[in-house]
C-alpha positions, 0 to 999 in steps of 0.5 A, a space after each residue: 631636251 626641249 621638254 626639259 627646257 620647257 618645264 618649270 624647274 627651279 632655275 637655280 637648282 636645275 643641275 640634278 635634272 639637266 646634268 645627265 641629258 646634257 652629257 648624253 646630248 654631248 656624247 651622242 652629238 659627238 658621234 653624229 658629228 664624226 659621221 658628217 665631217 669630211 663627207 661630200 656635199 650635198 649630204 645624203 638624206 640620212 647624214 643630213 638628218 644626223 647633222 640636223 639632229 646634232 645641231 638641235 641637240 646643241 641649240 637646246 643644250 645652250 638654251 638650257 644653260 642660258 635659262 639657268 644663268 639668266 635667272 636673277 637669282 643665279 648670279 647670287 645663289 651660285 658660287 662665281 666659278 660655277 656661274 662662269 662655268 655655266 656661261 662657258 657651257 652655254 657658249 660652248 654649246 652655241 659654238 657646237 651648234 654653229 659648227 654643225 650648221 656651217 657643216 651643212 651650209 645652212 644659216 644659223 638661227 636669227 636669234 643666235 648672235 643676240 643670245 650669245 651677246 646676251 650671255 656676255 652682257 650678263 657676265 659684264 652686268 654681274 662683274 664676271 666678264 674678265 673671269 676665266 672658266 676653270 674647265 677640266 678635261 674630265 668636265 669636257 667629257 662628262 659635265 
């Protein structure tokens, strides 16, 4: 995920490249989360590493979606519903990152809240702040 985020892909057409890694990261991270929920603290070393990996998956996933919607061309080149869905996915990934960090009783990245509020600022700037993301149950598992 880090290599994909660091690469010079066209930010307006990254989805063929990002879809599969994003789905794999979400699937694998869900399995990792199931392994740490309800475990006594402090987590043993193996569980701690799993929790950290799971949090990193979601942080990178969020950064990837945020880089797409932050591109100046994205708001005009994507259909509005798609742009809103990408913002929703970025916010959802930040939510999952924060959940995993909290489960480890660690502090989230110092840039987390500026990134989240940056997404809201973008939505307001492009007139999408009041829109509802249409996300199907299938999309929650596969998108």
